[in-house]
N, C-alpha and C positions, 0 to 999 in steps of 0.2 A: 314895241315888241308885244305881241299878243300873249295872253295868259297861257294858252296852250303851248306855244313855242317855249315860253319861259319854263313851264313845268317840264317839258321834254328835255330841255338842256340840263336842268338840275338833276333830274332823274337819270338821264343818260350818262353824264360825266361821273356821277357818284357810282353808278353801276360799273363803268369802265375801270375805275380805280380799283374796285374790289375784284373784278375779273383778273386784272393784272396781278393783284396781290396773291391770288391763289395760283395762277399760272407761274408766278415767279418761282415757287417751290419746285415745280416740275422742270422749268427751264434750267435751274441751277443744280438739279439732282445729279447729272452726270459728273459734276465737279465737287459737290459738297455732300452728296447723299441726301436722304430724307430722314431727318431726326427732329426731336423736339427743339433743339437749338436752332436748326434751320428755320422752322416755323416761327420761333421767337424772334429771330433776326428780321425776317420778312415783315412780320406784323409790326414790329417796332419801327422799322424804317418807313413803312407806308403810313403809319399813324403820324410819324414826324412830318412826312410830306403833306398829309392832309392838314395838319395844324399850321405849317408854314404857308401853304397855299391859301388857306382861309384868311389868315392874317394879312398876307401880302395882297390878296385880291381885294379885301376890304379897304386897305389903305389906298390902293391904286384907283379904286372906283370913286374915291372922294377927291382925287387929284386930277384925273384924266376922264374925258368923256367915255363912260363905260361902254357905249355902243361901239366905239372904235377898238376896244380891248378884246371883245369876244372872238373875232375872227382870228387874230394872231395867236391867242391863247389856245384855241381849239386846234389850229393847224400845228402849232408847236407841240401841243400835248399829244396829238395823234402821231406825229412824226417821231417824237421821242419814244412813244410806245412801240412803234414799228422798229426802231433801232435797238430795243432792249435785247432781243435774242442774239443779235450780232455782237453786242457788247459782252453778253455773258459768254459766248463762244470764244471771243477774243481774249478775255481776261481769265476765264475759268481755268484753262490749262496752266496758267502761270502761278496759280496760288500755291503756297507752300504747305497747305494743310486745310483742315476743315473746322478750325476752331472759331470761337465767337468773333474775333477780329476779322478773319477772312470772310465770314458770313456777312457781317455788317458792311464790310468794304464792297463786296461784289453786289450786294443788294442795293446799296446806296448809289453806286456808279450806274447801275442798269435801270433802277426803278424809282429813285427819289425824284428825278426831274419830272417825269410824266405825272407822278402823284402830286407834286406841287402845282404844276401848270393846270391840271384838270380840276384840282380842288380850289383853285382861284376863281373858277367860273361861277359857282353858286352865289358868293357875295356880290359879284358884279351884276348878275341877273336880278338879285334882290334890289340893288340900287336902281336898276332900270324900272322895276315894277313899283317902287315905293313912291306913292303920290303925295302923301301927307304924313305928318308926324302922328296923327291920330290912328293910322292903320299900321303902325310899325309892328306891333305885337302880332297882328294877324298875318302880315306878309312874311315876317321873319320866321314865325312859328310854322306856318304852312309849308314854306320852302325847306325849312330844316327837316320837317317830317318827311317831305317828299324825297329829299336827298338820302335820308336814312332808309326809306323804302327801296330806293334805287340800289343802294349798297346791299341790302338784304337780297333783292332779286338777283343781282350780280353774283353774290356769294352762293346762293342755292342753285342757280342755273349752272354755274361753272362746276361746283363741287359734285352735284348729282347728275348732271347731264353732259356738259361739254367735254370734260376730261375723259369720260368714257366713250364719247361719240367721235371725237376728232383729236388729232395731235395738237400740241400747243401752238406751233408756229402758224398754221392756218387760222386759228382763233385770233392770235395776235394780229395777223394781217387784216382780218375782217374788222376787228374793233378799231385798229389804227386807221384804216381807210375810211371807215364810217365816221370817225371823229374828225379826220381831216376834211371830209366832204362837208360836214356841218360847218367847219371853219371857213371853207371856200364860199359857202352860201352866205355866211355872215360878211365876208370880205366883199362879195359881189354887191351886197346891199349898200355898202359904203363906197362902191364904185372904185375899188382899188384893183384894177384889172391886171397890173403887172404882178402884184402879189398873188393873185389868183393863178396866173399862168405858171409862175415859179413854184407854187405849192403843188399844182397838179403834176408838173414834171418831176419834182423831187420825190413825191410819194410814189409815182409810177416806178421810178428807178429802184427805190427802196423795196417796194412790194415784189418786183420781179426778182431782185437779188435774193430776198428771203425765200421766195418760192423755188428758185433754181439751186442755190447753194445748199448742200445737204447739211443737216444738223449732226450732232454726235451720235444719234441713235439709229440703229437699223429699224427699230420699231419702238413706238411709244405706247405703252399700255396705261391702264388706269393707275397703276402703282409704280411702274418702273420705266426707265430708259433702258432698252434692251439692245444688246449687240451680241452677235455670234461671230467669233473670230477663228480662223483656221490656225492650226499649230504648224509653224514652219518646219519643225523637226519631226513631226509625226503626221503624215498626210491624212490619216483618218481621224486625227484628233480635232476636237472643236471645244472652244472655251466660251461659256455663257457668261456675259458681263451684265450685271444689274446695277445701274447707276455707277457707283465708284468701285464696286466689288467684283472681283473675279470669282463668281459664285460656284460654277460647276465646270467639270471637264468631262467630256463624253468622247469615247472612242467608238466611232460608227461601225468599225469592223470587229471590235473585241469588247463586248459589254462587261467582261470580267476585269478589264484594265482599270486600275485606280491611279490617277496621276497625282492628285493633291495629297499632301501629308495628312490633312485632317480626315479625308475619306478613308485612307488606309487604316488610321487608328480607330475610327468608328467601326469599320469592318472587322478589325481585330477584336474589338469588344464583343461584337455580335458572335464571333467565332468561338468565344468561350462558353456559349450556351450549349446544352446537350445536342448531339448530332440529330439530324432529321429536319423535316420541314418546320418552319416557324411562322407564326402570325405576327406581323409587324405593323406598327403605325408610324408614319413619318410626318413630322411637323415641318412643312416646307418642302416643295418639290424641286424647284429650280430646273436643272437638266434631268432629273429623275435618275441620276447615276447610281445611287445606293439601292433604291428599290429594284431596278433592273439587275444590278449586281447580285442581290439576294436571290432573285428568281433563277439566275444562272448557277450560282454555287450551291443553292439548296433547293433542288427541284421540289415542287409541290407546296412551296411556301406561299403565303398570301401577304400582299403589301397594300395597305390603305394609306393614301397620301392626302393630307389636308394642305391645300395650296390656296392662298388668298387670291391669287391673280388667275382668273380663268384663261387669259390669253397665254400664260406660260404653259398651261396644260395643252392647249392647241399647238403651241410652238414646239413642245417636246415631241408631239406626234409628227408634225410636219418636218422639222429640222433634224431631229435625232432618231426618228423611226420608232419611238416608244409605242408599243402595242398595249392598249388597255383592254382588259378582259376580267373574268371573275377573280383571277389571281393577282391582278394589279389594277386597282381602282384609284381614281382621283376625284376628290370633292372640292369644288371651288368654294372657299369661305374661310372665315377666321377660325383658327384652331381653338381659341378660347370658347367660341360659341358652339363649335361642332362637337367638342369633347363630351359634354354631358349626355349626348345621345348614344354614346358607346357603352356597351354592357360591361358590368363588373368582370374583371379578370379575363378580358377578351384577347389580350395581347401578351406575347412572350417578351417583346422588346418594343420600346418606343424610342425613336431617334429624333432629336431636336436639331433642326438646321434651318431655322427661320431667321431672316435678317432684314433690317432696314438700314442700309449702309453698313457700318461695322457693328451696329447695335442689334442685339436681340430685342424684339418688341417688348416693352416693359411688362405688359400684362401676361406675357408667357414666361415670366421669371419668378413669380411670387409664390409664397407658401401656399396660398389658396389654389393657384393653378397646379402647382406641383403635387399637392394633395389629391387633386382630381386625376392627375396622371397615375399616381400610385393606385388609385381605385381601379383603373382599367387594365393594370398589369396583373398577370397571373402569378401565383406563388413561384418564387425563383426568378422572376422577370427582371429585366434591366431597363433603366432609362439612361440613354447615352446622349449627351448634349454637346454641341460645338459652340464654344465661346471665343470671341476675339478680344484681347485686352493687352495693354502695354504697361510698363512700370509706372506707378506702383501696383498695378493690377487690382485696384479696389473693386471693380465690378466682378472680376473672376473670383475674388475672395468672398464677396457678398453672396454670389450665387452658390458657391460651395457651402457657405454657412446656411443658405436656404435649403439646400438638399439635405444637409445634415439634420435639419429640423424635422424632416419628413421620412427619410429612408433609413434603413438599418445599417447600411454600409455604403461609404462613398470613397471613391478614389479619383485623384486628378492625374491625368497623363499629359506630360509636357517635358521638354528638356530641363535639365537641372538649373540652367541659368534663367529660364522663365520663372521657375518656382522660387528662385533666390531674388527675383525682382531686378535682374540685370538686363534682360531682354524680354520681348513680348511677341505675341502672335496668336495662333490658335491653341487654346486649352481644350482638351477633351475631358469631360467630367462624367464618370460612370457611377450610377447609383443602383443598389440592389434592394428589392422589395423585402426579402427576408434572407437569412443566411448571410453568406459573405461573397464578395466578388472573387472569382478565380484569378487572383493576381499572378500566380505562377504561369498559367496558360496565356494570359494577356502579355506578360513580359516575354515569354518564349516566342510568341507570334511576332512581336516587335523585333526581337533579337535576330530572327531569321533574315531580316532585311538589313541588319547592321545599323539600324537607326539609334540615335542617342536620345532615348526617352526614359523618363522615370515614371513608374507607377507607384503612387504614394501609398504607404500602409496607413492604417487608421490613425496612428499618432502623427504622421507627417501630414495627413489631410487636415487634422485639427490645427496643426501648427500653421499650415498655409492659410486656412480660414482666419486664424488669429482672433482678433476682437471684432471682426466684421459683423455688421448688423444684418440679420436675415431680411430679405425683401418681402414686403407684404403689400396688399392692394392699396393700403393707405399711405405707403411710403416706399416707392420703388424708383429712385432717381437714377435710372440706368444711364441715361446720356451724360449725366454729370459725373457718375462714378467711373465711367469708361475713359481710359486714356488712349490717345491716338499716337501713331508713330511720329 
């Protein structure tokens, strides 16, 4: 084997493993969401595969002619990579939750085998290139470095370019076919023609099946698996699903219609502000239900939306007919980074509805970020945030404690059994810059619908927060605090 081919194999297989590692998160997002725990599970399983593959590859290279191992390993590694999306789609819907065990199980079944097989290639190549004991350090060190460089290139190219440029499945098809093609060349060099023919046939079938069978997403953006579903009971209703979460409901014919409980409660909180146009800032756009609603019910209002995913802004215009103008603007970017450019006291109300799976991104929950939110609120302004949590509701309590650190008055809006820790779901937390929240008006608005919601008074808010520790940039374990259904 020439030095150039050996280098290419080590570089390429190391890169493919890291490409799969990053794509694993996207492929599993429709079933597990995108959280710190998901990334932790993926990284851990793939690292285990790299370790097992390197160990097994080294042992095998000492016992079997390494030249005869390369072809089968590359073919099997590429084929198992091709199979990973189908495995995820087959097992994902059967999972009973999105906890650590489910994450590790799905990642292992779909991605451990290709990680092991492809990570066995570098020690086999090293054995083929090692001519004498005197050059062991040079050969092992140089190929180890080259493998690391390949992993870095795979990481950067996938994270910064591929995910934004193409859906995950075509990328998996491309790297799977490329890896199998390298294996077929290696098989051909050892004249195993039956294996070559079988490999070509199997890969063609797998690639065609992956290309033809639709995945779980209508569209895959840089951040989300996106689906838009029609409402069977309301012909003009559309539900926007982001990964595992039914994020927004849009009525194409009636922009004042609010379907989800949490949107009604957030609109109720906004309605307690004095009559007339409002200047509002939204953290998270989704289907742009609430910004459009505000424009309809309070003519002359302005709504600035900070949405991290530019494709969602485009989708809102194309699918939901959202019209952007001076009264309704959308900026693509992270709210934490965009907020410092906003003027002091620029907004009457800020509404937080940003999610990654069930979790609010941790950096949008801390005292430091909430203090910045208070800065951009005008006197008498409100911050209204949507949280999802389940018993014992440690995250909802911690975020309430965080808001109590910064704002003058805080109220939690939820059913009594949510507050008692018996059930969970959406908690709406309202915080006032100065003065007090108009609890009577908020409770009256809720009562007109006959909904069973409690608006906590200051003492009940403190009781709900209990001894929860406020979240700060140095310590905000949101994914660990949040409980799932």
